[in-house]
C-alpha positions, 0 to 999 in steps of 0.5 A, spaced: 167 645 866 171 645 873 177 641 874 176 635 878 180 636 885 185 631 887 190 629 892 196 626 890 200 620 894 207 623 894 213 620 896 218 625 893 221 621 888 220 621 880 214 617 879 210 621 884 212 627 881 211 625 874 204 622 876 203 629 879 205 633 872 201 628 868 195 629 872 195 637 871 196 636 864 190 631 864 186 637 867 186 635 874 187 640 880 191 638 886 189 640 892 194 637 896 200 632 896 200 627 901 206 624 904 206 618 909 211 619 915 215 614 919 213 616 926 219 613 929 224 616 924 221 623 923 222 622 915 218 619 909 217 612 909 221 608 903 225 614 900 227 617 907 226 624 905 226 629 911 220 633 913 224 640 912 225 638 905 218 636 903 216 642 906 220 646 901 218 642 895 211 643 897 212 651 897 216 651 891 210 647 887 205 652 890 201 645 893 199 644 900 203 638 904 199 633 908 204 629 912 201 623 915 205 620 921 204 613 922 207 606 924 208 600 920 202 597 924 197 603 922 199 605 916 193 603 912 188 606 917 192 612 917 192 613 909 185 612 909 183 617 914 188 622 911 184 620 904 177 621 908 180 628 911 181 630 904 175 628 901 171 632 906 175 638 903 173 637 896 178 631 893 174 627 888 180 622 887 187 620 889 193 620 884 198 615 884 205 613 881 204 606 880 206 603 873 205 596 872 205 592 879 198 589 880 199 588 887 200 596 888 195 598 884 190 594 888 192 596 895 191 603 892 185 602 889 182 599 895 184 605 900 180 609 895 174 605 894 173 604 901 171 611 902 169 612 895 174 616 892 177 615 885 184 612 884 187 615 878 194 612 875 197 617 870 203 612 869 199 605 869 202 600 863 207 605 861 214 603 859 218 603 865 224 606 861 220 611 857 217 614 863 224 615 866 227 618 860 220 622 859 221 625 866 228 627 865 227 630 858 221 634 861 227 637 865 226 634 872 232 633 877 232 627 881 238 625 886 238 618 888 237 618 895 237 610 897 239 604 894 239 596 895 246 594 895 244 587 892 243 591 886 247 597 886 253 600 889 254 606 894 257 610 888 250 611 885 248 615 892 248 623 890 248 622 883 242 626 879 238 622 874 241 623 867 241 618 860 248 616 861 246 614 869 241 610 866 245 606 862 250 605 868 244 603 872 242 598 866 249 595 867 248 593 874 242 588 871 237 593 875 231 595 873 232 602 869 226 605 873 228 602 880 221 599 880 223 593 884 226 597 889 233 598 886 233 605 888 229 611 890 230 618 889 228 625 891 226 630 886 229 637 887 227 641 881 223 641 875 218 645 871 213 645 876 218 648 881 218 655 882 225 654 885 230 649 886 231 645 893 238 646 895 241 640 898 247 639 902 250 632 902 253 630 909 255 623 908 253 616 905 251 610 910 249 603 910 246 598 914 245 590 911 243 591 904 241 598 904 245 604 902 242 611 903 244 619 903 245 623 909 243 630 907 240 637 909 
């Protein structure tokens, strides 16, 4: 029986990477990873990962990358149009990294249902802490790229997720998985990678309640 071809909604962070990992384990064949790009900043929405780094990840994974440039106003339409393009290329479903926020699952499912693709949620209803610990135990490396300064300090920027770091995150009162937007990550190595992505930290910046890492 041929594997079901899927596209993976890919932020470049830990949850989307773990969902990709589990989808492959479950027998799905990813024909592309799809990342939305802020068309005014030239980097990914939410995680602020550069196009160059996303291309390096795609190359290391050996999975084609589909970049979807969009604004906040046409985000939903652009997402659906990209899904339709991948459906025309043979995709039967789309993999998402959502864990337990019903509003997020509904949004993703609606996008897929509108064009008759199957939404797939490999992490759904998993224990948040167990999932992030599984991610680490599998050998993936994820750097904290962005933090909400209402929850976590600038000192977390540039740190790679580890069991010890998770304990420090918990001490701030933040969700250990960052599901409430406390932090975002960039995955730069792991078992699906053929080579580690090299990252040079330039500086830390902040504005209002958000801190982020400038890298190249």
